N, C-alpha and C positions, 0 to 999 in steps of 0.2 A: 341329924344333929347339926346345929349351927356352930361354925367355927370361924374365928377371926383371921386365921392364917390364910394368906392369899395364894401361896404356892402349893396348890393341890393338884396332883397328877393321877389320872386314872391308869390302872395297870392290872396285870394278872400275875398271881403268885406262881413262880416257877419251882420254888423249893422252899421247905421249911426244915431246918435242922435243929432239933431240940438238944440242948445240953443240960447239965445239971441245974444251972441257974439261969443261963441266957438262951435265947433262940436267935438263929441266924436266918433272916427272911430275905429271899431273893425275889424281886419283882420286876417283871418286863414292862417297861413304859415305852411304847412305840418301838423304835429301833434300839433303845437303850435299856440297860439293866441298872437297877438301884438295889443296893444291899443295905439292910438295917439290922442292928443288934438291939433286941428288946428283951425284956424279962421273959423267962419261960412262962411265968404265971400269966402275963399279958397275952402271949401267943395262945395259951390254952383257953383263957377267958374269951378271946375273940374267935376261938375255934378255927384258926388259920390252916388252910390246906392248899395243896397244889391245885391250880386251876381256879381258885377263888378270885373274883373281881374285887379290887380294893382301891382305896385312894391313898396315895403316898403324900403325906403332908410334910413339907420342908419349912422348918422355922429355924433360922440360924442368925447369929450376930454378925457373921462374916460370909460373904460370897466372893470367891476369887474367880478371876477371868484370866485365861492365858491365851495368847495368840502365837501360832507358829510352832 
């Protein structure tokens, strides 16, 4: 699937926690962990499971940088 977002990071799902409405997805990207809240329906449609290889796509209006 083609996608215009440039910030696409390959990772592996470490955990998927399904709630009533939302899903908390934890993805290991290199030495870092990225957490995402998506709808439970989306998590189920994608059939997300621990160990799955995924792409984390970051699309934001703001990116902050901190030093020190």
